N, C-alpha and C positions, 0 to 999 in steps of 0.2 A: 487807693486810700481805706473805701470800704471794706476790701478782702481783709491788710495788712490790721484794720480794725477792730475786726469778727476776729483774729489771729488773737488778738492781744486780750479778750474776753474781756472786758471792760467791768463785765459785772461784777466779776471778780476784784477789780482794785480799790473797793476799800479796805478790803483785807490788808491792803500793803499802807496806803495812806492813815488810816486811823491811829493804830497805834504810836505812829510818828507824833502825830499831833497832841496824843493824851500823855507819852510819854516826855517828851520837850513841856506841855503844860503843868505837868507834876514836879519839870525842876522849877519854873518860873515860879512855880506858886510857893516852892520853900524857900526861896531867897528873892524873890518880889524885882526879878528884873531875866534880860536874855540873856545870860552870857555870849552866848556865838550864833551869831544870825546865820552863819555859813556852814555851821556843822547842823545847822536844824534844814537847810535848805538842801545839804547834799546827801543829809539821811535819808530826806523824806524821797530824790528823786532816784535813790541807789534803792529805796525799797520799792521803787514803784518798777525799777528796770529789773529788778530780780523777780519781781512775784509776775512779770511780761515775759520773762527769759523763760521762765518754769513753766507759762503756758506755750510757748511756742516748744519749746523742748519736750514736754506731753504729745502737742499736738504732732509732732516731727517723731517722737517714739511711738506711740500710739497706732500709728498710719504703719509701719515698719512691722507691727507685730499684729495687724491686724485686729486692734483690738475695738476702729471705727466705723464697724458695719456701716452699710445704708441704711439701717432701721433702727440705729440710736436714736434716742427721743430727742438727742441734745442740740444746740446748735451746731452748724456745718462746720466741720473739723477742714478746715483749709489743703493739707497736704493728701488727705483720704481722698477728698474730693477734686483735688486734681486741679485747683484754682491755684496753688504757688505750688513751685516744683521741691523737693525734699530739700534738696542742695540750698536752695534761699530761705527755705524754713533757718536750716542748720544754723548758713549765715545773720541769720538776723539773732537769733539764739545769742550768738558767743559775742555778739555786738552789744547786745542788751547787757548780757554779763561781764564784758569788757570793759562797757562806762559806767557798769556799776561799780568794779574792781579798780578802776581810776579813782573816783569818789570816797572808795574806802581808804585808799593810802592817804591822801587829802584828811580825812578825820581821824586818821592814826597821827598826823602831826597836829590835831589837835588835842586829840585825847590818849592817843598811845597805843603800841603795839597788838593789843590786844582785839582790837577794835579790825585789824585786818585777820587776826583768827578767825572773829568771828564771821566776819564777810567771806571772809573763803571759806567754811564750813555751809554758811549760809547756800552759797551757788552751790556746792557740789550737792548738797541735798536737794535743788531745784532742777540738775541735771537728773540724780541718779533715782528722782522719782517714780519716773516710767523709762529712764532707759538705764544700759549697761548690762551686765549677766544677770545680776541678778536684781531689779529695781522692785524696791520695798513698798511703791505705790498698790504692785501686784502682792503681797505677801499681808495686804489689808495693815498698813502702818500710817498712810496718809496722814491722818488724822492725827495723828502723833507729831508728823511734822508740821504739819499747819498750827497746832496748839504751839508747839515748842518755837516756830522761828518768828511764825506772825501774831504770837499773845507775848511769852518771854523774852526774847530773843529782843524784836522789834520795839516794843514799848521801854525796858530798861536798857536796852542799847542807846534809844533817843533820850532817856534820863541821864543815864550815863555820859554819854558827849557832852554835854550839856555841865557838871560839875563833879563829874569821874570819880562818885559814888553812889550808893544805891541806898534805897529807905524801903520801908513796908509798906509805904502807900503806891509805889512803881510795882514792888512785887504785886501784890492785891489787883493793882487795876490792869498789869498786864496780865493776869488769869480771868476774868473779866473780859478783855479782849481776845484771849484767846478762847474763849468756848464761845463765843459771837464767830469769830475764822473759821472756826472749828465748822460751826453748825452749817456755813456755807459749803463745806467741801461731803457734808452728811447727806443734803441734798442732792448735793450731785449726782454722790454715788447711789444714792438710794433711787435716783429716777432710771438710774446706764444700770442696774444690778442685773437686770436678764439680758441684757446684751454684754456686759460685761463676764457672766459667768458662762455665758456662750465660747467667748475668748479665752479662757482661763484667767482671766484677771480678776483674782481673789480679793476684791478688796475689802475693806470692816461691812461694807454691806451687806455683800454675797455671803460673808460667813457666818453672820448674825442674821440674817433674815429681816425682812421688812417693816416686820412689827419692832421688833429691839432698835430699828434703827429709827425709827418714830419716837420712841421713847428716849433714846437715845439723844436726838435733836432736841425733842421736848427740854432733857434735863441743860444739855447746853446753853439755849435761847434762856431759860429763865434762872439756872444758876448764875449766870453773867449779871444779872442786875441786882439777885442775893451777894452776890460776891461783892459789888462794886457799895450797895450799902453797910455792909460789914466792913467793908474798907478804910470808909471814912469815918464810921462809927466808933471802931476798935480802937484806931489812930487820931481822934479827936480831930477831927475834920480834914479839909475846909470843906466845910458843911455846903458849901454852892455847889459842890460838885456833884450832889447827888438831882441836879437838876438832871444828869446823865436817866433818873427814873422816867421821864417825860419819855422815852423812848420806846415804854412799855406797849400801849395802843399799836405803837407799829408791825409790832408780834404777830396779835392775832391773827389777820390773815394769810397769813405763809404756815402758820401751825395747823392752822384748819386745813389747811390745802394739803400738807406734808400730812397729816393726820386722816383723811379722808383720800385723796385722789393719786391715783397712778398715773394718770394720762402727761405725755410730755408736756403740752401746753403752760399746764398748770403748774407742774411742779417747776419747770424754766421762769416762771413767774414769782414759784418760792422762793428761789432764790435770789432773781433781782431783788426782792423783795427783804430777804433777808441779809443780803449787801447793803440795804437803804437803812435797814433798822439799825446794821452795825455804824456807819456812817452817821447819822441823827443822833445815837447812843455815845459816841466819841466826840462828835461836836459838842452837842450839850455837855459832854462831863469837863470836856475840854474848857470851854466858856465858863463853867462852874468855878474848876482850878485857878483859873486868871484871875475870876471877880474874888475869890477868896485869896488871892496872895495881897 
């Protein structure tokens, strides 16, 4: 169980959980009621499974391409370390994606066929991140994927399955969540940039260098708080959603580590702390949205 838990990379799961809570809470704030509890649960589980499936696919594909060498600074990857056979990792990947697809079918009954299309693209993006003949994660586009699918798509999708419409509030909140989710990947890729460069894995960090990656991280983290404030103020509320700003002190430590450290343990901690900041930011924002209803 510890091996599979490590393979699922729990430190990245706030990026899957946060957008569903915020998108659903935004819908609740608009109508003062939860229209579809089942859709909320299905969207949450499907989002987590797509994140886990993407992590497993990444573990499998990176091992096949030789990107996970013994000198990498991040946590142990189960395929390259020989802890789990590649075939078992691949089977687990498709089980996760398969259950997510079944949940997508249920969501399509609730909110229409467009949900199936969105879910299909999400799964395909997870597979092709480091898999396929031309993985876009090796071309510096991983951050774009995270921003789109764990920000814009997840928040607005969770909002849509409740109300079957979108709003400027949901769009603004999706940008804020997308920024913090992307910041998690920026930490990961900045930590691994030396081993990725040797493996010809041209992530965005490899392409732009350590200093620009640090500035990107800084902009994403604090940009999320600015976007939250602008979204609520420009739309006239709900003002309690600004509770999310109370998560700002949690960013001090990971930002300091990103700006000053290059060792694996410090950046691993910064990754976990960024995920925790995303989780608390989202939880407080969601609570504020519900209070604002």
